[in-house]
C-alpha positions as CSV (number, residue, x, y, z in Angstrom):
1,V,65.1,82.0,103.6
2,D,66.2,78.5,102.7
3,C,69.3,78.7,100.5
4,G,69.5,75.0,99.9
5,G,67.7,72.7,97.5
6,V,67.5,73.0,93.7
7,C,67.1,76.8,93.5
8,V,69.7,78.2,91.0
9,N,69.5,81.8,92.3
10,A,72.3,82.9,94.5
11,C,71.2,84.0,97.9
12,F,72.1,87.6,98.9
13,V,74.5,87.7,101.8
14,A,74.8,91.1,103.6
15,V,78.5,91.9,104.2
16,T,79.6,94.4,106.8
17,T,82.7,96.4,105.8
18,K,85.1,98.6,107.8
19,E,85.8,102.0,106.4
20,I,89.1,102.7,104.5
21,Q,91.4,104.3,107.0
22,V,93.5,107.4,106.4
23,Q,96.8,106.8,108.2
24,N,98.6,110.1,107.6
25,V,98.7,113.1,105.2
26,S,101.8,115.2,104.4
27,F,102.6,118.0,102.0
28,V,105.7,119.8,100.7
29,A,106.2,122.8,98.5
30,G,106.4,121.8,94.9
31,G,107.3,125.1,93.3
32,E,106.1,128.7,93.4
33,N,102.7,128.8,95.0
34,Q,102.4,125.0,94.4
35,Y,102.2,122.1,96.9
36,D,102.4,118.3,96.6
37,V,100.4,116.0,98.9
38,V,100.8,112.4,99.8
39,A,98.6,110.3,102.1
40,V,98.7,106.7,103.2
41,V,95.4,104.8,103.2
42,K,94.6,101.3,104.5
43,N,91.8,98.8,103.8
44,P,91.3,96.7,107.0
45,N,88.8,94.3,105.5
46,E,89.8,90.7,105.1
47,S,87.9,89.9,101.9
48,M,86.4,93.1,100.6
49,G,88.3,95.3,98.2
50,A,87.3,98.7,96.8
51,S,87.4,98.7,93.0
52,N,86.7,102.4,93.1
53,F,86.6,105.1,95.8
54,M,86.6,108.9,95.6
55,Y,88.8,111.1,97.7
56,T,89.1,114.8,98.4
57,I,92.4,116.5,99.4
58,E,92.3,119.9,101.1
59,L,95.0,122.3,102.1
60,K,94.1,124.6,105.0
61,D,95.6,127.7,106.6
62,R,96.2,128.3,110.3
63,S,92.5,129.3,110.8
64,G,91.2,126.1,109.2
65,Q,90.1,127.8,106.0
66,V,90.4,125.7,102.9
67,L,92.9,127.2,100.5
68,V,92.7,124.6,97.7
69,S,91.1,121.2,97.2
70,R,91.2,118.5,94.7
71,T,89.2,115.3,94.1
72,G,90.4,112.0,92.6
73,K,89.7,108.3,92.6
74,G,91.5,105.1,93.4
75,A,91.2,101.5,94.2
76,I,92.5,99.3,97.0
77,L,92.7,95.5,97.6
78,P,91.7,93.7,100.8
79,R,94.2,94.1,103.7
80,A,96.2,96.5,101.5
81,E,98.0,99.8,102.4
82,K,98.8,102.2,99.7
83,K,99.8,105.8,99.0
84,V,97.6,108.5,97.4
85,M,99.5,111.4,95.8
86,E,98.5,114.6,94.2
87,L,100.9,117.2,92.7
88,N,100.8,120.9,91.9
89,L,98.0,122.1,94.1
90,E,98.1,125.8,93.6
91,T,97.4,128.5,96.2
92,T,98.8,131.9,97.2
93,G,97.9,131.2,100.8
94,L,100.2,129.5,103.3
95,P,99.0,126.0,104.1
96,V,99.5,124.5,107.6
97,T,97.6,121.3,107.4
98,A,96.4,118.8,104.8
99,T,93.4,116.4,105.0
100,L,92.1,113.6,102.9
101,V,88.4,112.4,103.0
102,I,87.2,109.2,101.4
103,G,83.7,108.6,100.1
104,D,81.6,106.7,97.5
105,V,83.3,103.4,97.9
106,L,82.4,100.5,95.5
107,W,83.1,97.3,97.4
108,E,83.9,94.0,95.7
109,Q,83.8,90.6,97.4
110,S,87.0,88.5,96.8
111,T,87.2,84.7,96.7
112,D,90.3,83.0,98.0
113,Y,92.4,86.2,97.7
114,R,95.7,85.9,99.6
115,E,98.3,88.5,98.4
116,Q,98.9,91.4,96.0
117,P,100.4,90.7,92.6
118,K,104.2,90.9,92.8
119,V,105.4,94.1,91.1
120,S,108.9,95.3,92.2
121,I,111.2,98.2,91.6
122,Y,115.0,97.6,91.4
123,Q,118.0,99.9,91.0
124,K,116.3,102.8,92.8
125,R,118.4,105.9,93.1
126,Y,118.3,109.7,93.1
127,E,120.8,112.1,91.5
128,Q,121.0,115.9,91.6
129,V,121.3,117.3,88.1
130,T,124.6,119.1,87.4
131,S,124.0,120.0,83.8
132,G,121.0,120.2,81.5
133,F,117.3,120.4,82.5
134,G,115.9,120.0,86.0
135,F,117.1,120.1,89.6
136,G,117.1,116.4,90.4
137,K,116.2,113.0,88.9
138,A,115.1,109.6,90.3
139,F,115.6,106.4,88.5
140,G,114.3,102.8,88.8
141,R,113.5,99.6,87.0
142,L,109.9,98.4,87.2
143,S,109.4,94.6,87.0
144,N,106.1,92.9,86.7
145,E,106.8,89.5,88.4
146,S,103.2,88.4,88.5
147,P,101.2,86.3,86.0
148,Y,98.9,89.2,85.3
149,D,99.0,91.9,82.6
150,F,98.3,95.5,83.8
151,R,97.0,98.3,81.7
152,S,98.9,100.8,83.9
153,I,101.1,100.9,86.9
154,S,101.7,104.1,88.9
155,V,105.0,104.7,90.7
156,Y,105.0,107.1,93.7
157,V,108.4,108.5,94.7
158,T,109.1,110.1,98.1
159,L,112.4,111.7,99.0
160,Y,113.6,112.1,102.7
161,D,116.6,113.6,104.4
162,S,118.7,111.8,107.1
163,T,116.3,112.8,109.8
164,G,113.3,111.3,108.0
165,K,111.9,114.7,107.0
166,L,109.9,114.6,103.7
167,L,111.7,116.7,101.1
168,A,109.9,116.1,97.7
169,L,107.3,114.0,95.9
170,N,106.8,112.9,92.3
171,K,105.0,110.2,90.4
172,T,104.9,108.6,87.0
173,R,102.5,106.2,85.2
174,Q,103.8,103.3,83.1
175,D,101.3,101.9,80.6
176,T,100.8,98.4,79.3
177,I,103.0,96.3,81.6
178,I,102.6,92.6,80.6
179,A,103.4,89.7,82.8
180,G,107.1,89.1,83.1
181,A,108.0,92.5,81.6
182,S,110.6,95.0,83.0
183,R,111.0,98.7,82.2
184,D,113.4,101.5,83.1
185,F,111.9,104.8,84.1
186,E,113.0,108.2,85.4
187,L,111.4,111.2,87.0
188,V,112.5,114.8,87.0
189,W,112.1,117.6,89.6
190,P,112.3,120.8,87.5
191,A,112.2,123.2,90.5
192,P,114.8,123.2,93.4
193,F,113.8,122.0,96.9
194,A,115.6,122.4,100.2
195,G,117.5,119.6,101.9
196,V,119.9,116.8,101.1
197,V,118.3,113.5,99.9
198,D,119.3,110.6,102.0
199,R,116.5,108.0,101.3
200,V,114.4,107.2,98.3
201,E,111.1,105.4,98.6
202,M,109.2,104.1,95.6
203,D,105.7,102.6,95.9
204,I,103.6,100.8,93.3
205,D,99.9,101.2,92.5
206,A,98.8,98.6,89.9
207,D,95.4,98.8,88.3
208,V,94.4,95.3,89.5
209,Y,90.7,95.8,88.9
210,N,91.4,96.4,85.2
211,S,93.5,93.3,84.9
212,E,91.1,90.8,83.3
213,N,92.9,87.6,84.5
214,F,93.3,88.9,88.1
215,V,89.6,90.0,88.4
216,K,88.3,86.7,87.0
217,Q,90.3,84.7,89.5
218,Y,89.7,86.7,92.7
219,F,86.8,89.1,92.1
220,P,84.2,87.2,89.9
221,G,81.6,89.9,89.5
222,S,80.1,90.1,93.0
223,R,79.6,93.5,94.7
């Protein structure tokens, strides 16, 4: 097919994509008969992002039988690594392993995309509650330092002890974060968990594919 000349129709170019990789999956008890799961996923593609993908999380017992499962959806930019978190999966069985399977990926071709929009968290800290409601609280200040407005930004919080053992998970969604805006937030753990918190990690998941300015610049409608 000759793609030159005066023809105004864009020629179709087949693009080969690598699958989104699941780096690791971990879980912790989140209350009575409830468990919280976190996974790290990575998009190894240089110019292809996924504006939508479906995932299924399963908790299995020692024999491999599925005790509980949950489906969800997400998005991921090219060359990006991010966390997927689901809370309060309920089962009376005792889970031993957790898995995450990804499917139904909607790929988007980027143009001149270089790096993720800069969204940062400052003043991160965790405190155990000594009076009032809850067992513990995490605090932070969310700052959108990019030139793009976001309809929502999710914050995933993971707590570790001094040996690196995962102790607890939590997440919050902050809506309508315009360019240059900052906002304080806090999360509460109502139920006790074992261990002493030594390290607090907070990860950002901005809905870049719903940011009109960002999509127009880097993902102009091609799929």
